[in-house]
C-alpha positions in Angstrom: 46.7 -16.8 21.3 44.7 -19.6 19.8 42.8 -18.3 16.8 40.8 -21.6 16.7 39.0 -20.3 19.9 39.2 -16.6 19.6 37.7 -15.4 16.4 37.9 -11.6 16.8 39.9 -9.5 14.3 42.5 -8.9 17.1 42.9 -12.6 17.7 43.5 -13.2 14.0 46.1 -10.5 13.8 47.8 -11.8 16.8 48.8 -15.0 14.9 52.3 -14.3 13.5 51.8 -16.1 10.2 48.4 -14.5 9.6 49.9 -11.1 10.3 52.8 -11.6 8.0 50.5 -12.8 5.2 48.3 -9.8 5.6 51.2 -7.4 5.5 52.7 -9.1 2.4 49.2 -9.1 0.8 48.6 -5.4 1.6 52.0 -4.4 0.2 51.6 -6.5 -3.0 48.2 -5.2 -3.6 49.4 -1.6 -2.9 52.0 -2.1 -5.6 49.5 -3.7 -8.0 47.0 -0.8 -7.6 49.8 1.7 -8.1 50.8 -0.2 -11.2 47.3 -0.2 -12.7 46.9 3.6 -12.5 50.5 4.3 -13.5 50.3 2.4 -16.8 47.0 4.2 -17.7 48.6 7.6 -16.9 51.7 6.5 -18.8 49.6 5.7 -21.9 47.8 9.0 -21.7 51.0 11.0 -21.2 52.9 9.1 -23.9 50.3 9.1 -26.7 47.1 10.8 -25.2 45.4 7.6 -26.1 42.5 6.0 -24.1 42.7 3.1 -26.6 46.3 2.4 -25.6 45.4 2.8 -21.9 42.6 0.2 -22.4 44.9 -2.3 -24.1 47.6 -1.9 -21.4 45.0 -2.6 -18.7 44.0 -5.6 -20.8 47.6 -6.8 -21.1 48.1 -6.4 -17.3 45.5 -9.1 -16.6 44.6 -11.3 -19.6 47.8 -13.3 -20.1 47.8 -14.4 -16.5 44.2 -15.6 -16.8 45.2 -17.8 -19.7 47.8 -19.7 -17.7 46.0 -19.8 -14.4 45.2 -23.5 -14.6 49.0 -24.2 -14.6 49.5 -21.7 -11.8 46.9 -23.5 -9.7 48.5 -26.9 -10.3 51.9 -25.5 -9.3 50.4 -24.0 -6.0 49.0 -27.4 -5.0 52.3 -29.1 -5.8 55.0 -26.7 -4.5 53.1 -24.7 -1.9 51.5 -21.3 -1.7 54.4 -19.5 -0.1 56.7 -20.5 -2.9 54.2 -19.4 -5.5 53.5 -16.0 -3.9 57.3 -15.3 -3.6 57.9 -16.2 -7.3 55.2 -13.8 -8.4 56.3 -10.9 -6.3 60.0 -11.2 -7.4 59.0 -11.5 -11.0 56.6 -8.5 -10.7 59.4 -6.4 -9.2 61.7 -7.3 -12.1 59.3 -6.5 -14.9 58.2 -3.2 -13.3 62.0 -2.3 -13.0 62.3 -3.1 -16.8 59.5 -0.6 -17.5 61.2 2.0 -15.3 64.4 1.5 -17.3 62.5 1.8 -20.6 61.1 5.1 -19.4 64.6 6.3 -18.4 66.0 5.3 -21.7 63.0 6.8 -23.6 62.3 3.6 -25.4 58.9 3.0 -23.9 57.0 2.7 -27.2 53.5 1.2 -27.3 54.7 -2.3 -28.4 57.4 -2.3 -25.6 54.8 -1.3 -23.0 52.3 -4.0 -24.0 54.9 -6.7 -24.2 56.5 -6.0 -20.8 53.1 -5.5 -19.1 51.9 -8.8 -20.6 55.0 -10.5 -19.1 54.2 -8.9 -15.8 50.8 -10.5 -15.9 51.9 -14.0 -16.4 52.9 -14.8 -12.8 50.0 -12.9 -11.2 47.8 -16.0 -10.6 50.5 -17.4 -8.4 50.0 -14.9 -5.7 46.3 -14.1 -6.4 45.3 -17.7 -5.9 48.2 -18.5 -3.5 47.0 -16.0 -0.9 43.4 -17.2 -1.1 44.5 -20.9 -0.9 46.8 -20.2 2.1 44.1 -18.4 4.2 41.9 -21.5 4.9 45.0 -23.3 6.0 45.8 -20.7 8.6 42.4 -20.3 10.2 39.4 -22.6 11.1 36.3 -22.7 8.9 34.2 -20.6 11.4 36.8 -17.8 11.2 36.9 -17.7 7.4 34.4 -14.8 7.0 36.5 -12.6 9.3 39.8 -13.7 7.8 38.3 -13.0 4.3 37.1 -9.6 5.6 40.6 -8.7 6.7 41.9 -10.0 3.4 39.4 -7.9 1.5 40.1 -4.9 3.7 43.7 -4.9 2.4 42.1 -4.1 -0.9 40.6 -1.1 0.7 44.0 0.0 2.1 45.7 -0.5 -1.2 42.9 1.2 -3.1 43.3 4.3 -0.8 47.1 4.5 -0.7 48.0 3.0 -4.1 46.2 5.4 -6.5 47.0 8.4 -4.3 50.7 7.5 -4.2 50.8 6.7 -7.9 49.1 9.9 -8.9 51.4 12.0 -6.6 54.6 10.3 -7.7 53.6 10.5 -11.4 52.8 14.2 -11.0 56.2 14.8 -9.2 58.5 12.6 -11.3 56.7 11.0 -14.2 56.5 7.3 -14.9 60.1 6.5 -13.9 59.6 7.7 -10.3 56.3 5.9 -9.9 57.6 2.6 -11.4 60.7 2.6 -9.2 58.5 3.0 -6.1 56.3 0.1 -7.3 59.4 -2.1 -7.8 60.5 -1.4 -4.2 57.1 -2.2 -2.7 57.0 -5.5 -4.5 60.5 -6.4 -3.2 59.5 -5.6 0.4 56.4 -7.7 0.0 58.5 -10.6 -1.2 60.7 -10.4 1.9 57.6 -10.5 4.2 56.4 -13.7 2.5 59.8 -15.3 3.4 58.8 -15.3 7.1 55.8 -17.5 6.5 56.4 -21.2 6.9 54.4 -23.4 4.7 54.4 -27.0 3.3 56.7 -27.4 0.4 56.7 -29.9 -2.4 58.6 -31.0 -5.4 58.3 -29.5 -8.9 56.2 -31.8 -10.9 57.0 -33.2 -14.4 55.4 -31.1 -17.1 53.0 -33.9 -18.1 51.7 -34.3 -14.5 51.4 -30.5 -14.2 49.4 -30.3 -17.4 47.1 -33.1 -16.3 46.5 -31.4 -12.9 45.9 -28.1 -14.6 43.2 -29.7 -16.9 41.7 -31.4 -13.9 41.4 -28.0 -12.1 39.7 -26.6 -15.1 37.3 -29.5 -15.4 36.4 -29.3 -11.7 35.5 -25.6 -11.9 33.4 -26.0 -15.0 31.5 -29.0 -13.5 31.0 -27.5 -10.0 27.7 -25.5 -10.2 28.7 -23.0 -7.5 32.0 -22.2 -9.1 30.5 -22.1 -12.5 27.8 -19.6 -11.3 30.3 -17.4 -9.6 32.4 -17.3 -12.8 29.4 -15.9 -14.7 28.4 -13.4 -12.0 31.8 -12.1 -11.1 33.0 -11.8 -14.8 30.0 -9.6 -15.6 30.6 -7.6 -12.4 34.3 -7.1 -13.2 33.4 -5.7 -16.6 32.1 -2.7 -14.7 35.4 -2.4 -12.8 37.5 -2.7 -16.0 35.5 0.2 -17.5 36.0 2.4 -14.5 39.8 1.6 -14.5 40.1 3.5 -17.8 37.2 6.0 -17.5 38.3 7.6 -14.2 41.8 8.7 -15.3 40.4 9.9 -18.7 37.8 11.9 -16.9 40.5 13.5 -14.8 42.7 14.3 -17.8 39.8 15.9 -19.7 38.7 18.1 -16.8 41.9 19.2 -15.1 45.4 20.4 -16.2 48.1 17.8 -16.8 49.8 18.0 -13.3 46.5 18.2 -11.3 44.8 15.4 -13.4 47.3 12.7 -12.2 46.7 13.6 -8.5 42.9 13.9 -9.0 42.7 10.5 -10.6 44.6 9.0 -7.6 42.4 10.8 -5.1 39.2 9.6 -6.8 40.4 5.9 -6.5 41.5 6.6 -2.9 38.0 7.7 -2.0 36.7 4.4 -3.4 39.3 2.5 -1.4 38.3 4.2 1.9 34.7 3.1 1.4 35.9 -0.4 0.3 37.9 -1.0 3.4 35.0 0.1 5.7 32.6 -2.1 3.7 34.8 -5.1 4.0 35.2 -4.9 7.8 31.4 -4.4 8.2 30.8 -7.4 6.0 33.0 -9.5 8.3 30.8 -8.6 11.3 27.7 -9.4 9.3 28.7 -13.1 9.2 27.7 -13.6 5.6 28.2 -17.4 5.6 24.9 -19.0 4.3 23.6 -15.6 3.1 26.2 -14.9 0.4 23.8 -14.8 -2.6 21.4 -12.1 -1.5 24.3 -10.0 -0.2 26.1 -10.2 -3.6 22.9 -9.5 -5.6 22.1 -6.3 -3.5 25.7 -5.0 -3.6 26.0 -5.5 -7.4 22.7 -3.7 -8.1 23.8 -0.7 -6.0 27.1 -0.8 -8.1 25.0 -0.5 -11.2 23.2 2.6 -9.8 26.5 4.1 -8.8 27.8 3.8 -12.3 24.7 5.1 -14.0 23.1 7.5 -13.4 25.0 8.8 -10.4 28.6 8.9 -11.8 27.6 9.5 -15.4 25.1 12.4 -15.0 26.2 14.5 -12.0 29.8 15.7 -12.9 32.6 15.4 -10.4 30.4 15.3 -7.3 28.4 12.4 -8.8 31.6 10.6 -9.8 33.0 10.9 -6.3 29.8 9.7 -4.6 29.4 6.9 -7.3 33.0 5.6 -6.8 32.6 5.6 -3.0 29.3 3.6 -3.3 31.1 1.2 -5.7 33.8 0.7 -3.1 31.4 0.3 -0.2 29.6 -2.5 -2.0 32.8 -4.2 -3.2 33.5 -5.3 0.4 30.3 -7.3 1.0 30.4 -8.7 -2.5 34.0 -9.9 -2.3 33.6 -11.4 1.2 30.5 -13.2 0.0 32.3 -14.6 -3.1 35.4 -15.6 -1.1 33.5 -17.3 1.7 31.1 -19.2 -0.6 33.9 -20.4 -2.9 36.1 -21.6 0.0 33.2 -23.3 1.8 32.3 -25.3 -1.4 35.8 -26.3 -2.4 37.6 -29.4 -1.2 40.7 -28.2 0.9 43.1 -30.4 -1.0 42.1 -28.9 -4.3 42.2 -25.2 -3.2 45.2 -24.2 -5.3 44.2 -25.5 -8.7 40.5 -24.8 -8.2 40.9 -21.3 -6.8 43.4 -20.3 -9.5 41.1 -21.3 -12.3 38.0 -20.0 -10.5 39.5 -16.6 -9.6 40.9 -16.1 -13.1 37.6 -16.9 -14.7 36.0 -14.5 -12.3 38.5 -11.8 -13.3 38.1 -12.3 -17.0 35.7 -9.4 -17.2 38.1 -6.8 -16.1 40.5 -6.8 -19.1 37.5 -7.1 -21.4 35.9 -4.1 -19.7 39.2 -2.1 -20.0 39.6 -2.8 -23.7 36.0 -1.9 -24.3 36.2 1.3 -22.3 39.2 2.5 -24.3 37.0 2.5 -27.4 33.7 3.6 -25.7 35.2 6.7 -23.9 36.6 8.1 -27.2 33.0 8.1 -28.4 31.0 8.9 -25.3 31.9 8.9 -21.6 28.3 8.6 -20.4 27.9 5.6 -22.7 30.9 4.0 -21.0 29.3 4.4 -17.6 26.0 3.1 -19.0 27.7 -0.1 -20.2 29.3 -0.5 -16.8 25.9 -0.3 -15.2 24.4 -2.7 -17.6 27.1 -5.3 -16.9 26.4 -5.0 -13.2 22.6 -5.4 -13.7 23.3 -8.6 -15.7 25.6 -9.8 -12.9 23.0 -9.3 -10.2 20.5 -11.3 -12.3 23.0 -14.1 -12.8 23.5 -14.5 -9.0 20.5 -16.9 -9.1 22.5 -19.3 -11.3 24.4 -20.1 -8.1 22.7 -23.0 -6.3 21.4 -22.5 -2.8 22.5 -24.4 0.2 19.6 -26.9 -0.2 20.0 -27.4 -3.9 
């Protein structure tokens, strides 16, 4: 079926390479979501330390953000499929090392932070590689639905990932959960191998550095990408705080075995809402209306964090997380579509890698901040998450309109 003519979800999924990419993406994100919760639960079980949990969440993201310009230049030179495969294989290896450390009982805080930091280094290759590959598989007028399907995989992984991680951690501790994550990453890497893509030659290090700097300059100088970086960084501070606060809430309100499962189910509820929100956003055809959609969704995220999640106990937290998830779909589809529409196709790899990494910078900052805040006051942590989203909604108007 020709996806250039038929733009329904069914038509997009009928294209073999699009289907293979979505399966690989879903599996890799499933493993990634399992990993994020597992390392937080690992820190709480190992040292009963929200601060360590916050720094592990920081280490899982921050190092990759630093080298993202190099990752983007590599994607443009050697191809998205190669880049995605390298990341998935490396991720499987580093998670396997963590499982071995848990088995040998040598998983001290320094060892965990070091290995988790190494795991982070290749993450921009698949994060940007997937988003750079999508516009090459579908026409421009199908981008919003392709992005909705892509974002919906976040919903699937947000449902299954935390629930699986919590269940496996409760049943067999960190070793069982980490071994399962390793296997999922490995299967995802095999799926990517079925996607044909243009390949290139490995550039000389000097050329690679020049192209990396060029990508950084283009993002900083491009008003849309610069505005998106401010907006999404602030928005992701809220998410980074929730990554730490939700498992801590569970451990403080339930017994040790139940808490792991409850933490997973709380994130699963968010994921269900997120998947539905993404698919609805695809039908809304957000192209040209991205800014108001983003602003509205981010403001509702702020209300979900405070007062809803902060002041109404477990029922409030459940409803708040589901509202956060439901708004994440339209927000992400708007961000993706706007960024892809205003980026030159030949620069997608380097520009998307830098832009996405700048956008995600708020998550590790939020996680590190939450580790400190939650030891002082959990409602204060939710309030800071809400404040970050309010600031993000206000910053949406830094993004130029279509006529600017």
